[in-house]
N, C-alpha and C positions, 0 to 999 in steps of 0.2 A: 838312863831315863832322865837324869838330872837336867840335861840341856835339850830335851826333846822338842820343846816349843821355842827355842832360842834360834831364830833364823840367822842372826849375825854370827853366832858361835858355829853353827853347822856349815855356813858358807866358808868361814875361815878354816875349819877342819878339812873341808873338801879341798880348798886351795893348798893346804899343807900336804895332804896325801897325794895330790896330783904331781908334786915335785918329784915323786919317784918314777914318773913316766917320762919318756923322751919328749923333747920340746914340741915336736910336731903333733904328738898325741895329746899333749896338754892343750894345745891350741884347738884341736878338734872337739875335745870335751868341753872346753870353755865356750866354743861356738854353739854347741848343743844347749848348754846352760843358758846362754844369752837368748837363744830362740825360745826355749821353754819359759823363761822369765817373761819375755814379751807376750807370749800367748796365754800364759796363766795370770797375767796382770789383772788385779781386781778380784780374783777368785780367792776365797778364804777357806780355811779348814776349821770348821766349827765344832768338831767332835770333842775337842779338849779345851782346857783353860790354858792361857787366856784366850778368850774368843777372838775371832778375826785374825788368827795366825795366817799369814800369807800361804797360799796353797803350795807354792814352789818349795816349801820346806819338805814336802813329802817326797818328790823325786830326788831331791838332794839327799835326804835321809836314806833312801833306797840305794843310791849310788855309793854313798859312804859305806854302807854295810857291805856291799859287794867288794869294794876295794879293801876293806878290813879283812875280808875272807880270802884275800890274795888273788882275786879275779883280775887278770891282766888283759883279757880280750876287750879292747876298748869299744868294739862294736856292741858288746853286751852292755857296757857302762853307758854309752851314748843312747842306746835304745831304752835303757832304764830311765834316764833323764827325760826322755821324750815319751815315756810309755802311756801317759794319759792325754797327750795332745790331740790325737785323732778322735778320741772319745769325748773329750771335754772342752775342746777349743775349736777355733776355725782354721787351724793349721791344716794345709792340704797334704795329701800323700805325695804329690808331685814335688812340693817344696822339700820334704824330707829326702826324697830320692835324689833330687838335684844337688842338695848340699852334703848328703852323707852316704848316698849309694843304695843300691837295691837291697843288700843284706839287712841293713839297719831298718829300712822301711818294712821289710818282711817281718823282722822281729817285733817292731812296734805293732804291726797289723795282727800278729799272732796273739798278742795279749790284749787286743782291743775287743770289747764286747759291743757289737752293734745294737743300737736301741733307738726306738722312736721317741720323739719329744713328748708324746702323750702316754708314755708307758705307765701303766698302773702298778701299784705295789705287788699285786698278785702276778702280773706279767713279768715284773722284774724278778720275783722269786723264781719263777719257772725258767726264765731265760738265763738267769745266773747259774742255775743247776746245769743247764745244757752247756753253758760256757765252761764250767768246771770240769764236766765230763770230757769235753773236747780237749781241755788242757792236759789231761792224763795221757793223751796220745801224742802230744807235741814233743819236739826235740828238747834235749837237756837245757839248751840256752834259753828257750822260752820259759821252761819251768823255773830256771834260776831267777829270771827277772820277776816272775810271779811270786817266788818265795820271798824275795826282797820286798815286794809290794805288800804281800800278806803280812809279813812281820812288822813292817812299819805301820800299817793300818792297825794291827793288833796293839801296838804300843800306845796308840791313842785311846784305847778303850778304858783303861783305868782313870782317865781324865774326865770321862763323861759323868756329869753330876747325876745323882739318883733321880732327881726331879726334872731332868732334861727332857725336852720334847721328843728326842730321839731314843730315849731309854727303852721304849717298847721294842726296839730293834735288837737289843742285846741278846735275847734267846736265839734269834735267827743267826746272828753273827757267831755265837758260840757253836751252834749246830754246824754251820758252814765250816768253821775252823776244824772241828773234830772230824767231819766227813771229807773235807777237801783240802783245806789249807795245810794242815799238818801232814797228811799223806803225800801231797805234792812236794812239799818242802823236804820231807824225809827222803824222797827219791834222789834229790840233787844236792841238798844242803842240810844233812841231818844235824849239823851243829846248831841250826836255828830252832830245832824242835823243843829242847828243854825250856827255852825262853817262851815259846808259844804256849806250851803246856802250863807253865807258871802263870802266864797272863790269863789263860782260861780259868784256872783255879781261883785266882785273885778276883776276877770279874764275877764269877759265879757266887763267891762269898759276898761280894759287895751288893749284888742285885738279888740275892735270895730272899 
């Protein structure tokens, strides 16, 4: 967690770990990172301190964790780097398919929650539950991407100030973690579960 919000450090770590991949695979992963950086440009991750951390640190963190878990399927790593682009940017499915192929597009689509621009908080709560339920029936590759996504998101929770405007969401986040994040992760990446449970305990104590 020491370097969780340090974008430069995380990018350097990813570059180091990519050296273990064949050159052509390194190039494909770098291509995905360049595309993700372009489309997430200007987006920030405000859940943690310091504020205005560039959003791209999140997919980088997810990909780093997968590589640390010895995941060598680069389709999964590329899809992880791109996992929020369809949901949160203007990147088109056709662009992903043309640059990276059908399987990576399908993986990105499988972790994408479709939502309307005017979605209310209640609609979001209901729709997220449906999305989580759907994930339980998805293939292992999809669950693995989501496990990385869940864990990296959870790592941001301890950085939320008690008086933050988003603090009211903490009880919902904890409930989602206990009901969905942890069981989904446990199915494909049980090594992530102890850290997830530790974060839940820490955040419960902080916001109790």
